[in-house]
N, CA and C atoms of all chains as a GROMACS GRO file, in nm:
protein
  627
    1MET      N    1   4.833  19.562 -19.434
    1MET     CA    2   4.969  19.563 -19.376
    1MET      C    3   5.002  19.701 -19.320
    2ALA      N    4   5.061  19.702 -19.203
    2ALA     CA    5   5.091  19.831 -19.139
    2ALA      C    6   5.205  19.901 -19.213
    3ASP      N    7   5.204  20.036 -19.210
    3ASP     CA    8   5.318  20.109 -19.264
    3ASP      C    9   5.426  20.100 -19.157
    4ARG      N   10   5.504  19.993 -19.167
    4ARG     CA   11   5.598  19.960 -19.060
    4ARG      C   12   5.732  19.918 -19.117
    5LEU      N   13   5.839  19.968 -19.057
    5LEU     CA   14   5.976  19.931 -19.095
    5LEU      C   15   6.038  19.853 -18.979
    6CYS      N   16   6.088  19.733 -19.008
    6CYS     CA   17   6.158  19.653 -18.907
    6CYS      C   18   6.301  19.630 -18.952
    7MET      N   19   6.396  19.650 -18.860
    7MET     CA   20   6.537  19.629 -18.894
    7MET      C   21   6.603  19.540 -18.789
    8VAL      N   22   6.696  19.457 -18.838
    8VAL     CA   23   6.778  19.374 -18.749
    8VAL      C   24   6.921  19.425 -18.763
    9VAL      N   25   6.986  19.451 -18.649
    9VAL     CA   26   7.124  19.500 -18.650
    9VAL      C   27   7.210  19.398 -18.577
   10SER      N   28   7.309  19.340 -18.648
   10SER     CA   29   7.387  19.233 -18.586
   10SER      C   30   7.535  19.269 -18.568
   11GLU      N   31   7.570  19.392 -18.602
   11GLU     CA   32   7.710  19.436 -18.584
   11GLU      C   33   7.711  19.566 -18.506
   12GLY      N   34   7.821  19.591 -18.435
   12GLY     CA   35   7.825  19.709 -18.346
   12GLY      C   36   7.922  19.817 -18.389
   13THR      N   37   7.966  19.813 -18.516
   13THR     CA   38   8.061  19.915 -18.560
   13THR      C   39   7.988  20.045 -18.597
   14PHE      N   40   8.067  20.150 -18.612
   14PHE     CA   41   8.015  20.285 -18.638
   14PHE      C   42   7.915  20.290 -18.753
   15ASP      N   43   7.951  20.224 -18.864
   15ASP     CA   44   7.864  20.225 -18.982
   15ASP      C   45   7.731  20.155 -18.953
   16LYS      N   46   7.740  20.041 -18.886
   16LYS     CA   47   7.618  19.965 -18.854
   16LYS      C   48   7.537  20.035 -18.745
   17ALA      N   49   7.604  20.120 -18.668
   17ALA     CA   50   7.535  20.196 -18.563
   17ALA      C   51   7.449  20.306 -18.624
   18TYR      N   52   7.505  20.374 -18.724
   18TYR     CA   53   7.435  20.490 -18.780
   18TYR      C   54   7.331  20.455 -18.886
   19MET      N   55   7.356  20.349 -18.964
   19MET     CA   56   7.262  20.316 -19.072
   19MET      C   57   7.118  20.303 -19.024
   20PRO      N   58   7.093  20.220 -18.920
   20PRO     CA   59   6.953  20.207 -18.876
   20PRO      C   60   6.896  20.335 -18.817
   21LEU      N   61   6.984  20.420 -18.761
   21LEU     CA   62   6.935  20.546 -18.704
   21LEU      C   63   6.895  20.643 -18.814
   22ILE      N   64   6.974  20.645 -18.922
   22ILE     CA   65   6.943  20.733 -19.035
   22ILE      C   66   6.813  20.686 -19.102
   23MET      N   67   6.806  20.555 -19.128
   23MET     CA   68   6.684  20.498 -19.188
   23MET      C   69   6.565  20.516 -19.096
   24GLY      N   70   6.587  20.486 -18.969
   24GLY     CA   71   6.478  20.487 -18.870
   24GLY      C   72   6.421  20.625 -18.846
   25THR      N   73   6.508  20.726 -18.831
   25THR     CA   74   6.456  20.861 -18.807
   25THR      C   75   6.388  20.915 -18.931
   26THR      N   76   6.441  20.882 -19.049
   26THR     CA   77   6.378  20.927 -19.173
   26THR      C   78   6.240  20.865 -19.187
   27ALA      N   79   6.231  20.735 -19.160
   27ALA     CA   80   6.101  20.666 -19.169
   27ALA      C   81   6.003  20.725 -19.068
   28ALA      N   82   6.049  20.745 -18.946
   28ALA     CA   83   5.961  20.800 -18.842
   28ALA      C   84   5.915  20.941 -18.881
   29ALA      N   85   6.005  21.016 -18.946
   29ALA     CA   86   5.971  21.152 -18.990
   29ALA      C   87   5.866  21.148 -19.101
   30SER      N   88   5.851  21.033 -19.165
   30SER     CA   89   5.752  21.018 -19.272
   30SER      C   90   5.625  20.949 -19.221
   31GLY      N   91   5.617  20.931 -19.090
   31GLY     CA   92   5.497  20.874 -19.031
   31GLY      C   93   5.495  20.722 -19.026
   32THR      N   94   5.610  20.660 -19.052
   32THR     CA   95   5.618  20.513 -19.049
   32THR      C   96   5.652  20.466 -18.907
   33GLU      N   97   5.589  20.353 -18.868
   33GLU     CA   98   5.621  20.291 -18.739
   33GLU      C   99   5.754  20.217 -18.755
   34VAL      N  100   5.846  20.232 -18.660
   34VAL     CA  101   5.979  20.173 -18.676
   34VAL      C  102   6.016  20.086 -18.555
   35HIS      N  103   6.070  19.966 -18.585
   35HIS     CA  104   6.117  19.874 -18.481
   35HIS      C  105   6.257  19.828 -18.516
   36VAL      N  106   6.352  19.847 -18.426
   36VAL     CA  107   6.490  19.806 -18.452
   36VAL      C  108   6.533  19.704 -18.346
   37PHE      N  109   6.576  19.588 -18.394
   37PHE     CA  110   6.613  19.476 -18.307
   37PHE      C  111   6.764  19.457 -18.313
   38TYR      N  112   6.830  19.469 -18.198
   38TYR     CA  113   6.976  19.457 -18.191
   38TYR      C  114   7.014  19.321 -18.138
   39THR      N  115   7.094  19.248 -18.216
   39THR     CA  116   7.132  19.114 -18.175
   39THR      C  117   7.283  19.093 -18.192
   40PHE      N  118   7.337  18.989 -18.130
   40PHE     CA  119   7.481  18.960 -18.130
   40PHE      C  120   7.565  19.088 -18.111
   41PHE      N  121   7.656  19.119 -18.202
   41PHE     CA  122   7.746  19.232 -18.175
   41PHE      C  123   7.677  19.367 -18.184
   42GLY      N  124   7.553  19.365 -18.233
   42GLY     CA  125   7.476  19.489 -18.237
   42GLY      C  126   7.424  19.528 -18.100
   43THR      N  127   7.406  19.427 -18.013
   43THR     CA  128   7.342  19.451 -17.883
   43THR      C  129   7.416  19.557 -17.800
   44GLY      N  130   7.548  19.557 -17.810
   44GLY     CA  131   7.628  19.655 -17.734
   44GLY      C  132   7.590  19.798 -17.765
   45LEU      N  133   7.536  19.823 -17.883
   45LEU     CA  134   7.497  19.959 -17.921
   45LEU      C  135   7.382  20.012 -17.835
   46MET      N  136   7.309  19.921 -17.771
   46MET     CA  137   7.196  19.962 -17.689
   46MET      C  138   7.235  19.983 -17.543
   47LYS      N  139   7.367  19.962 -17.512
   47LYS     CA  140   7.413  19.992 -17.376
   47LYS      C  141   7.432  20.142 -17.360
   48LYS      N  142   7.435  20.185 -17.234
   48LYS     CA  143   7.454  20.329 -17.208
   48LYS      C  144   7.593  20.374 -17.255
   49ASN      N  145   7.605  20.500 -17.291
   49ASN     CA  146   7.734  20.562 -17.329
   49ASN      C  147   7.811  20.483 -17.434
   50THR      N  148   7.749  20.462 -17.548
   50THR     CA  149   7.817  20.389 -17.655
   50THR      C  150   7.897  20.484 -17.743
   51LYS      N  151   8.018  20.441 -17.778
   51LYS     CA  152   8.100  20.519 -17.872
   51LYS      C  153   8.152  20.424 -17.978
   52PRO      N  154   8.065  20.389 -18.076
   52PRO     CA  155   8.107  20.291 -18.176
   52PRO      C  156   8.222  20.340 -18.264
   53LYS      N  157   8.307  20.244 -18.302
   53LYS     CA  158   8.422  20.276 -18.388
   53LYS      C  159   8.402  20.215 -18.526
   54LEU      N  160   8.466  20.274 -18.626
   54LEU     CA  161   8.464  20.218 -18.760
   54LEU      C  162   8.531  20.080 -18.758
   55PRO      N  163   8.498  19.992 -18.853
   55PRO     CA  164   8.553  19.856 -18.850
   55PRO      C  165   8.701  19.851 -18.890
   56GLY      N  166   8.769  19.749 -18.840
   56GLY     CA  167   8.908  19.719 -18.878
   56GLY      C  168   9.001  19.837 -18.861
   57MET      N  169   9.090  19.854 -18.957
   57MET     CA  170   9.188  19.962 -18.949
   57MET      C  171   9.125  20.100 -18.960
   58TYR      N  172   9.006  20.105 -19.017
   58TYR     CA  173   8.937  20.234 -19.032
   58TYR      C  174   8.901  20.295 -18.897
   59ARG      N  175   8.912  20.212 -18.790
   59ARG     CA  176   8.877  20.264 -18.657
   59ARG      C  177   8.955  20.391 -18.623
   60LEU      N  178   9.075  20.400 -18.681
   60LEU     CA  179   9.159  20.517 -18.656
   60LEU      C  180   9.097  20.646 -18.710
   61PHE      N  181   9.007  20.632 -18.805
   61PHE     CA  182   8.946  20.751 -18.867
   61PHE      C  183   8.810  20.786 -18.807
   62THR      N  184   8.772  20.713 -18.702
   62THR     CA  185   8.640  20.735 -18.643
   62THR      C  186   8.619  20.881 -18.601
   63GLY      N  187   8.720  20.938 -18.536
   63GLY     CA  188   8.708  21.076 -18.487
   63GLY      C  189   8.684  21.174 -18.600
   64MET      N  190   8.754  21.152 -18.710
   64MET     CA  191   8.741  21.240 -18.826
   64MET      C  192   8.599  21.231 -18.884
   65PHE      N  193   8.550  21.108 -18.893
   65PHE     CA  194   8.413  21.084 -18.940
   65PHE      C  195   8.313  21.156 -18.851
   66GLN      N  196   8.332  21.138 -18.721
   66GLN     CA  197   8.240  21.194 -18.622
   66GLN      C  198   8.236  21.347 -18.634
   67LYS      N  199   8.353  21.406 -18.656
   67LYS     CA  200   8.361  21.552 -18.669
   67LYS      C  201   8.285  21.600 -18.792
   68LYS      N  202   8.304  21.529 -18.904
   68LYS     CA  203   8.236  21.567 -19.027
   68LYS      C  204   8.085  21.555 -19.010
   69MET      N  205   8.042  21.448 -18.943
   69MET     CA  206   7.900  21.428 -18.922
   69MET      C  207   7.842  21.534 -18.829
   70ALA      N  208   7.918  21.568 -18.724
   70ALA     CA  209   7.872  21.671 -18.630
   70ALA      C  210   7.857  21.804 -18.703
   71ALA      N  211   7.952  21.834 -18.795
   71ALA     CA  212   7.947  21.958 -18.871
   71ALA      C  213   7.824  21.961 -18.962
   72ALA      N  214   7.777  21.843 -19.003
   72ALA     CA  215   7.660  21.834 -19.090
   72ALA      C  216   7.533  21.809 -19.010
   73GLY      N  217   7.539  21.835 -18.880
   73GLY     CA  218   7.419  21.833 -18.797
   73GLY      C  219   7.376  21.697 -18.746
   74VAL      N  220   7.456  21.593 -18.772
   74VAL     CA  221   7.418  21.458 -18.727
   74VAL      C  222   7.471  21.439 -18.584
   75PRO      N  223   7.380  21.412 -18.489
   75PRO     CA  224   7.423  21.401 -18.349
   75PRO      C  225   7.508  21.277 -18.322
   76LYS      N  226   7.572  21.276 -18.202
   76LYS     CA  227   7.647  21.157 -18.160
   76LYS      C  228   7.550  21.042 -18.140
   77HIS      N  229   7.605  20.919 -18.137
   77HIS     CA  230   7.521  20.799 -18.134
   77HIS      C  231   7.416  20.802 -18.023
   78ASP      N  232   7.460  20.825 -17.898
   78ASP     CA  233   7.366  20.825 -17.785
   78ASP      C  234   7.253  20.926 -17.805
   79GLU      N  235   7.292  21.046 -17.850
   79GLU     CA  236   7.193  21.153 -17.870
   79GLU      C  237   7.097  21.119 -17.982
   80MET      N  238   7.152  21.053 -18.085
   80MET     CA  239   7.067  21.021 -18.200
   80MET      C  240   6.967  20.911 -18.164
   81VAL      N  241   7.008  20.818 -18.079
   81VAL     CA  242   6.914  20.715 -18.032
   81VAL      C  243   6.802  20.783 -17.954
   82LYS      N  244   6.840  20.877 -17.868
   82LYS     CA  245   6.742  20.950 -17.787
   82LYS      C  246   6.645  21.026 -17.878
   83GLN      N  247   6.702  21.093 -17.980
   83GLN     CA  248   6.620  21.169 -18.074
   83GLN      C  249   6.523  21.077 -18.148
   84ALA      N  250   6.574  20.960 -18.190
   84ALA     CA  251   6.489  20.863 -18.260
   84ALA      C  252   6.377  20.816 -18.168
   85MET      N  253   6.409  20.791 -18.041
   85MET     CA  254   6.307  20.748 -17.945
   85MET      C  255   6.199  20.855 -17.930
   86ASP      N  256   6.243  20.979 -17.922
   86ASP     CA  257   6.147  21.090 -17.910
   86ASP      C  258   6.056  21.096 -18.032
   87MET      N  259   6.107  21.049 -18.146
   87MET     CA  260   6.027  21.049 -18.269
   87MET      C  261   5.941  20.923 -18.279
   88GLY      N  262   5.952  20.835 -18.179
   88GLY     CA  263   5.866  20.717 -18.175
   88GLY      C  264   5.930  20.587 -18.221
   89VAL      N  265   6.062  20.590 -18.252
   89VAL     CA  266   6.129  20.467 -18.295
   89VAL      C  267   6.143  20.373 -18.175
   90ASN      N  268   6.112  20.245 -18.196
   90ASN     CA  269   6.123  20.144 -18.091
   90ASN      C  270   6.255  20.069 -18.102
   91PHE      N  271   6.327  20.058 -17.990
   91PHE     CA  272   6.455  19.987 -17.988
   91PHE      C  273   6.445  19.864 -17.898
   92TYR      N  274   6.499  19.751 -17.947
   92TYR     CA  275   6.493  19.627 -17.871
   92TYR      C  276   6.631  19.562 -17.863
   93ALA      N  277   6.662  19.507 -17.747
   93ALA     CA  278   6.783  19.427 -17.732
   93ALA      C  279   6.741  19.281 -17.727
   94CYS      N  280   6.817  19.197 -17.796
   94CYS     CA  281   6.786  19.054 -17.804
   94CYS      C  282   6.814  18.987 -17.669
   95SER      N  283   6.713  18.919 -17.618
   95SER     CA  284   6.726  18.860 -17.484
   95SER      C  285   6.833  18.751 -17.478
   96THR      N  286   6.845  18.673 -17.584
   96THR     CA  287   6.944  18.565 -17.586
   96THR      C  288   7.086  18.622 -17.583
   97THR      N  289   7.110  18.724 -17.668
   97THR     CA  290   7.243  18.784 -17.671
   97THR      C  291   7.279  18.844 -17.536
   98MET      N  292   7.180  18.904 -17.471
   98MET     CA  293   7.206  18.964 -17.341
   98MET      C  294   7.257  18.859 -17.244
   99LYS      N  295   7.198  18.741 -17.249
   99LYS     CA  296   7.244  18.631 -17.162
   99LYS      C  297   7.384  18.588 -17.202
  100LEU      N  298   7.405  18.568 -17.332
  100LEU     CA  299   7.536  18.522 -17.382
  100LEU      C  300   7.647  18.618 -17.348
  101MET      N  301   7.618  18.748 -17.355
  101MET     CA  302   7.722  18.848 -17.338
  101MET      C  303   7.719  18.914 -17.200
  102GLY      N  304   7.632  18.865 -17.115
  102GLY     CA  305   7.628  18.918 -16.978
  102GLY      C  306   7.581  19.062 -16.970
  103VAL      N  307   7.491  19.101 -17.061
  103VAL     CA  308   7.437  19.238 -17.057
  103VAL      C  309   7.311  19.237 -16.969
  104LYS      N  310   7.309  19.324 -16.868
  104LYS     CA  311   7.193  19.332 -16.780
  104LYS      C  312   7.096  19.439 -16.831
  105GLU      N  313   6.970  19.424 -16.791
  105GLU     CA  314   6.870  19.522 -16.833
  105GLU      C  315   6.910  19.663 -16.787
  106SER      N  316   6.976  19.670 -16.672
  106SER     CA  317   7.016  19.801 -16.617
  106SER      C  318   7.133  19.861 -16.696
  107ASP      N  319   7.199  19.779 -16.780
  107ASP     CA  320   7.309  19.831 -16.864
  107ASP      C  321   7.255  19.906 -16.986
  108LEU      N  322   7.128  19.879 -17.021
  108LEU     CA  323   7.072  19.935 -17.144
  108LEU      C  324   7.034  20.082 -17.130
  109LYS      N  325   7.032  20.150 -17.243
  109LYS     CA  326   6.987  20.290 -17.245
  109LYS      C  327   6.842  20.293 -17.199
  110PRO      N  328   6.801  20.400 -17.130
  110PRO     CA  329   6.661  20.409 -17.088
  110PRO      C  330   6.569  20.405 -17.211
  111GLY      N  331   6.465  20.325 -17.202
  111GLY     CA  332   6.369  20.319 -17.313
  111GLY      C  333   6.388  20.200 -17.404
  112VAL      N  334   6.504  20.131 -17.392
  112VAL     CA  335   6.527  20.013 -17.476
  112VAL      C  336   6.455  19.894 -17.412
  113LYS      N  337   6.378  19.823 -17.495
  113LYS     CA  338   6.303  19.708 -17.444
  113LYS      C  339   6.377  19.578 -17.475
  114VAL      N  340   6.356  19.475 -17.394
  114VAL     CA  341   6.416  19.344 -17.419
  114VAL      C  342   6.313  19.258 -17.491
  115LEU      N  343   6.359  19.191 -17.598
  115LEU     CA  344   6.263  19.116 -17.679
  115LEU      C  345   6.325  18.984 -17.725
  116GLY      N  346   6.242  18.885 -17.746
  116GLY     CA  347   6.285  18.756 -17.801
  116GLY      C  348   6.257  18.751 -17.950
  117ALA      N  349   6.311  18.649 -18.014
  117ALA     CA  350   6.299  18.636 -18.159
  117ALA      C  351   6.154  18.624 -18.205
  118ALA      N  352   6.075  18.547 -18.132
  118ALA     CA  353   5.937  18.523 -18.176
  118ALA      C  354   5.856  18.652 -18.178
  119ALA      N  355   5.875  18.734 -18.075
  119ALA     CA  356   5.801  18.860 -18.067
  119ALA      C  357   5.844  18.955 -18.179
  120PHE      N  358   5.975  18.957 -18.207
  120PHE     CA  359   6.021  19.045 -18.315
  120PHE      C  360   5.972  18.995 -18.450
  121LEU      N  361   5.976  18.864 -18.469
  121LEU     CA  362   5.929  18.808 -18.596
  121LEU      C  363   5.782  18.838 -18.621
  122LYS      N  364   5.705  18.842 -18.513
  122LYS     CA  365   5.564  18.877 -18.528
  122LYS      C  366   5.552  19.021 -18.580
  123LEU      N  367   5.629  19.111 -18.521
  123LEU     CA  368   5.629  19.251 -18.568
  123LEU      C  369   5.671  19.256 -18.714
  124ALA      N  370   5.778  19.181 -18.748
  124ALA     CA  371   5.833  19.185 -18.884
  124ALA      C  372   5.736  19.125 -18.985
  125SER      N  373   5.661  19.023 -18.942
  125SER     CA  374   5.569  18.957 -19.036
  125SER      C  375   5.456  19.050 -19.077
  126GLU      N  376   5.432  19.152 -18.996
  126GLU     CA  377   5.326  19.247 -19.028
  126GLU      C  378   5.382  19.381 -19.079
  127ALA      N  379   5.512  19.382 -19.115
  127ALA     CA  380   5.574  19.504 -19.166
  127ALA      C  381   5.575  19.503 -19.318
  128ASN      N  382   5.576  19.623 -19.379
  128ASN     CA  383   5.588  19.624 -19.525
  128ASN      C  384   5.732  19.643 -19.570
  129THR      N  385   5.822  19.679 -19.477
  129THR     CA  386   5.965  19.686 -19.512
  129THR      C  387   6.047  19.623 -19.400
  130THR      N  388   6.134  19.529 -19.435
  130THR     CA  389   6.226  19.473 -19.336
  130THR      C  390   6.367  19.479 -19.391
  131LEU      N  391   6.461  19.523 -19.308
  131LEU     CA  392   6.599  19.537 -19.352
  131LEU      C  393   6.692  19.468 -19.252
  132PHE      N  394   6.798  19.411 -19.305
  132PHE     CA  395   6.899  19.348 -19.220
  132PHE      C  396   7.027  19.430 -19.230
  133ILE      N  397   7.072  19.480 -19.115
  133ILE     CA  398   7.194  19.561 -19.112
  133ILE      C  399   7.300  19.475 -19.044
  134GLY      N  400   7.380  19.403 -19.124
  134GLY     CA  401   7.471  19.312 -19.057
  134GLY      C  402   7.606  19.299 -19.125
  135MET      N  403   5.823  23.280 -20.456
  135MET     CA  404   5.704  23.203 -20.414
  135MET      C  405   5.662  23.248 -20.274
  136GLN      N  406   5.531  23.254 -20.252
  136GLN     CA  407   5.481  23.298 -20.121
  136GLN      C  408   5.502  23.189 -20.016
  137LYS      N  409   5.541  23.232 -19.898
  137LYS     CA  410   5.570  23.132 -19.792
  137LYS      C  411   5.530  23.190 -19.657
  138ASP      N  412   5.501  23.101 -19.562
  138ASP     CA  413   5.468  23.143 -19.427
  138ASP      C  414   5.589  23.137 -19.335
  139THR      N  415   5.677  23.044 -19.364
  139THR     CA  416   5.797  23.031 -19.281
  139THR      C  417   5.909  22.964 -19.360
  140THR      N  418   6.032  22.982 -19.313
  140THR     CA  419   6.148  22.923 -19.381
  140THR      C  420   6.225  22.834 -19.284
  141LEU      N  421   6.267  22.718 -19.333
  141LEU     CA  422   6.354  22.630 -19.255
  141LEU      C  423   6.487  22.620 -19.328
  142ASP      N  424   6.592  22.661 -19.261
  142ASP     CA  425   6.725  22.659 -19.322
  142ASP      C  426   6.797  22.529 -19.286
  143ALA      N  427   6.810  22.439 -19.381
  143ALA     CA  428   6.880  22.312 -19.357
  143ALA      C  429   7.010  22.306 -19.435
  144ARG      N  430   7.062  22.426 -19.470
  144ARG     CA  431   7.188  22.428 -19.544
  144ARG      C  432   7.302  22.379 -19.453
  145GLY      N  433   7.392  22.302 -19.511
  145GLY     CA  434   7.504  22.249 -19.434
  145GLY      C  435   7.472  22.118 -19.365
  146LEU      N  436   7.345  22.080 -19.360
  146LEU     CA  437   7.307  21.956 -19.294
  146LEU      C  438   7.302  21.842 -19.394
  147MET      N  439   7.339  21.721 -19.347
  147MET     CA  440   7.328  21.607 -19.437
  147MET      C  441   7.222  21.509 -19.389
  148CYS      N  442   7.188  21.419 -19.480
  148CYS     CA  443   7.085  21.318 -19.454
  148CYS      C  444   7.118  21.246 -19.324
  149PRO      N  445   7.025  21.228 -19.232
  149PRO     CA  446   6.880  21.248 -19.244
  149PRO      C  447   6.831  21.381 -19.188
  150MET      N  448   6.920  21.470 -19.148
  150MET     CA  449   6.878  21.587 -19.071
  150MET      C  450   6.781  21.682 -19.142
  151PRO      N  451   6.797  21.710 -19.273
  151PRO     CA  452   6.698  21.798 -19.336
  151PRO      C  453   6.555  21.744 -19.323
  152ILE      N  454   6.540  21.614 -19.341
  152ILE     CA  455   6.406  21.552 -19.333
  152ILE      C  456   6.357  21.548 -19.188
  153VAL      N  457   6.447  21.514 -19.096
  153VAL     CA  458   6.409  21.510 -18.954
  153VAL      C  459   6.364  21.648 -18.908
  154ASN      N  460   6.441  21.751 -18.945
  154ASN     CA  461   6.405  21.888 -18.905
  154ASN      C  462   6.277  21.935 -18.975
  155LEU      N  463   6.261  21.892 -19.101
  155LEU     CA  464   6.141  21.928 -19.176
  155LEU      C  465   6.017  21.871 -19.106
  156ALA      N  466   6.024  21.744 -19.067
  156ALA     CA  467   5.909  21.680 -19.001
  156ALA      C  468   5.876  21.750 -18.869
  157LYS      N  469   5.981  21.793 -18.796
  157LYS     CA  470   5.960  21.863 -18.669
  157LYS      C  471   5.893  21.998 -18.692
  158LYS      N  472   5.944  22.070 -18.792
  158LYS     CA  473   5.895  22.205 -18.821
  158LYS      C  474   5.747  22.200 -18.860
  159VAL      N  475   5.713  22.104 -18.944
  159VAL     CA  476   5.577  22.092 -18.995
  159VAL      C  477   5.476  22.074 -18.881
  160LYS      N  478   5.521  22.007 -18.774
  160LYS     CA  479   5.432  21.986 -18.659
  160LYS      C  480   5.392  22.115 -18.591
  161GLU      N  481   5.479  22.219 -18.607
  161GLU     CA  482   5.449  22.348 -18.543
  161GLU      C  483   5.360  22.434 -18.631
  162MET      N  484   5.335  22.390 -18.755
  162MET     CA  485   5.262  22.474 -18.851
  162MET      C  486   5.117  22.429 -18.868
  163LYS      N  487   5.042  22.515 -18.937
  163LYS     CA  488   4.899  22.486 -18.956
  163LYS      C  489   4.871  22.438 -19.098
  164SER      N  490   4.760  22.368 -19.114
  164SER     CA  491   4.717  22.318 -19.244
  164SER      C  492   4.704  22.433 -19.343
  165GLY      N  493   4.753  22.413 -19.465
  165GLY     CA  494   4.741  22.515 -19.570
  165GLY      C  495   4.859  22.610 -19.575
  166GLN      N  496   4.940  22.613 -19.470
  166GLN     CA  497   5.056  22.703 -19.468
  166GLN      C  498   5.167  22.648 -19.560
  167VAL      N  499   5.251  22.739 -19.607
  167VAL     CA  500   5.359  22.700 -19.697
  167VAL      C  501   5.494  22.717 -19.628
  168LEU      N  502   5.573  22.611 -19.631
  168LEU     CA  503   5.707  22.612 -19.573
  168LEU      C  504   5.810  22.615 -19.684
  169GLU      N  505   5.904  22.708 -19.670
  169GLU     CA  506   6.018  22.709 -19.762
  169GLU      C  507   6.133  22.637 -19.695
  170LEU      N  508   6.186  22.535 -19.761
  170LEU     CA  509   6.300  22.460 -19.708
  170LEU      C  510   6.423  22.488 -19.792
  171LEU      N  511   6.529  22.532 -19.727
  171LEU     CA  512   6.656  22.555 -19.797
  171LEU      C  513   6.750  22.441 -19.764
  172ALA      N  514   6.809  22.379 -19.865
  172ALA     CA  515   6.901  22.268 -19.841
  172ALA      C  516   7.010  22.266 -19.947
  173ASP      N  517   7.125  22.209 -19.911
  173ASP     CA  518   7.230  22.194 -20.012
  173ASP      C  519   7.284  22.050 -20.016
  174ASP      N  520   7.213  21.959 -19.947
  174ASP     CA  521   7.248  21.818 -19.954
  174ASP      C  522   7.186  21.762 -20.084
  175VAL      N  523   7.271  21.708 -20.171
  175VAL     CA  524   7.223  21.660 -20.301
  175VAL      C  525   7.109  21.559 -20.284
  176GLY      N  526   7.116  21.479 -20.177
  176GLY     CA  527   7.014  21.378 -20.151
  176GLY      C  528   6.875  21.438 -20.133
  177ALA      N  529   6.870  21.563 -20.089
  177ALA     CA  530   6.741  21.628 -20.062
  177ALA      C  531   6.656  21.638 -20.189
  178LYS      N  532   6.723  21.644 -20.303
  178LYS     CA  533   6.653  21.657 -20.431
  178LYS      C  534   6.548  21.549 -20.449
  179GLU      N  535   6.583  21.428 -20.407
  179GLU     CA  536   6.489  21.315 -20.418
  179GLU      C  537   6.416  21.293 -20.285
  180ASP      N  538   6.484  21.325 -20.174
  180ASP     CA  539   6.428  21.296 -20.041
  180ASP      C  540   6.304  21.380 -20.010
  181VAL      N  541   6.309  21.508 -20.042
  181VAL     CA  542   6.196  21.596 -20.008
  181VAL      C  543   6.068  21.557 -20.084
  182PRO      N  544   6.078  21.535 -20.218
  182PRO     CA  545   5.957  21.487 -20.288
  182PRO      C  546   5.907  21.354 -20.232
  183ALA      N  547   5.999  21.262 -20.197
  183ALA     CA  548   5.959  21.132 -20.143
  183ALA      C  549   5.888  21.149 -20.009
  184TRP      N  550   5.943  21.237 -19.926
  184TRP     CA  551   5.882  21.263 -19.795
  184TRP      C  552   5.741  21.322 -19.814
  185CYS      N  553   5.729  21.416 -19.907
  185CYS     CA  554   5.599  21.479 -19.932
  185CYS      C  555   5.497  21.375 -19.978
  186SER      N  556   5.539  21.288 -20.069
  186SER     CA  557   5.444  21.190 -20.122
  186SER      C  558   5.404  21.090 -20.013
  187ARG      N  559   5.498  21.056 -19.922
  187ARG     CA  560   5.464  20.961 -19.815
  187ARG      C  561   5.377  21.023 -19.706
  188THR      N  562   5.394  21.154 -19.685
  188THR     CA  563   5.320  21.217 -19.575
  188THR      C  564   5.193  21.286 -19.624
  189GLY      N  565   5.176  21.297 -19.756
  189GLY     CA  566   5.054  21.358 -19.810
  189GLY      C  567   5.058  21.511 -19.814
  190ASN      N  568   5.176  21.569 -19.790
  190ASN     CA  569   5.190  21.714 -19.805
  190ASN      C  570   5.225  21.745 -19.950
  191ALA      N  571   5.189  21.866 -19.996
  191ALA     CA  572   5.208  21.896 -20.138
  191ALA      C  573   5.336  21.974 -20.161
  192LEU      N  574   5.416  21.925 -20.254
  192LEU     CA  575   5.534  22.000 -20.297
  192LEU      C  576   5.489  22.090 -20.412
  193ILE      N  577   5.475  22.220 -20.382
  193ILE     CA  578   5.415  22.308 -20.482
  193ILE      C  579   5.519  22.381 -20.567
  194GLY      N  580   5.647  22.365 -20.531
  194GLY     CA  581   5.749  22.427 -20.614
  194GLY      C  582   5.889  22.391 -20.570
  195THR      N  583   5.981  22.394 -20.666
  195THR     CA  584   6.123  22.375 -20.632
  195THR      C  585   6.204  22.474 -20.715
  196GLU      N  586   6.313  22.520 -20.656
  196GLU     CA  587   6.403  22.610 -20.728
  196GLU      C  588   6.546  22.568 -20.701
  197GLU      N  589   6.632  22.590 -20.799
  197GLU     CA  590   6.774  22.559 -20.783
  197GLU      C  591   6.855  22.681 -20.815
  198GLU      N  592   6.940  22.720 -20.721
  198GLU     CA  593   7.032  22.832 -20.746
  198GLU      C  594   7.172  22.781 -20.718
  199GLY      N  595   7.239  22.731 -20.820
  199GLY     CA  596   7.370  22.669 -20.797
  199GLY      C  597   7.351  22.546 -20.712
  200LYS      N  598   7.421  22.544 -20.595
  200LYS     CA  599   7.410  22.427 -20.507
  200LYS      C  600   7.290  22.437 -20.414
  201LEU      N  601   7.231  22.556 -20.407
  201LEU     CA  602   7.119  22.576 -20.315
  201LEU      C  603   6.988  22.523 -20.374
  202LEU      N  604   6.922  22.442 -20.295
  202LEU     CA  605   6.791  22.388 -20.336
  202LEU      C  606   6.683  22.451 -20.250
  203LYS      N  607   6.575  22.495 -20.315
  203LYS     CA  608   6.462  22.551 -20.241
  203LYS      C  609   6.339  22.467 -20.269
  204PHE      N  610   6.272  22.430 -20.163
  204PHE     CA  611   6.149  22.350 -20.176
  204PHE      C  612   6.035  22.426 -20.109
  205TYR      N  613   5.919  22.421 -20.173
  205TYR     CA  614   5.800  22.484 -20.114
  205TYR      C  615   5.696  22.377 -20.086
  206VAL      N  616   5.670  22.357 -19.957
  206VAL     CA  617   5.580  22.250 -19.915
  206VAL      C  618   5.453  22.310 -19.856
  207LYS      N  619   5.341  22.274 -19.915
  207LYS     CA  620   5.212  22.320 -19.862
  207LYS      C  621   5.154  22.210 -19.774
  208LEU      N  622   5.126  22.246 -19.649
  208LEU     CA  623   5.080  22.145 -19.552
  208LEU      C  624   4.939  22.099 -19.579
  209LYS      N  625   4.919  21.968 -19.561
  209LYS     CA  626   4.786  21.911 -19.585
  209LYS      C  627   4.692  21.950 -19.470
   0.00000   0.00000   0.00000
């Protein structure tokens, strides 16, 4: 079995945006192959210029969170995705969700690939760690 | 402890100490010793875990109050 981490992200809020990036960059820093699949409300996170907000009423505190994270060296979402890509993390947008939500391939951040469920499941079936961030 | 270089990760929180550590190690040579300074409590477990996963040797740790010092010898 490959030393591989596969994650599914189905929500697009601030917390769900950062969790896979923190896990993914850490895994990549340890030499693990990483694949992150964004589906349903997670798909929006793979669009250009994303500024995810905390869920519900906590959205009002997003700026405060962001400031604290910036002070602790954690980059903004877009930059962190770029950093993760540079470290070899693979990002995928779900092809079905893109159709449902009218997301075009040109809307996605450079480097994000479009993938279907079967292809992702094949990757996941050969992974030693799979996580669902939803 | 003898060291070849120091990486200051004080003030940074997870995952940045590990991300920066992995980057720094790429610039170094086999057998060299890196001193990592961190004050993120998570680093206490994260650095040994990273070393064990990457095959680098953690040859020493020191604690001075909140400051954590790790000595990593590159494989």
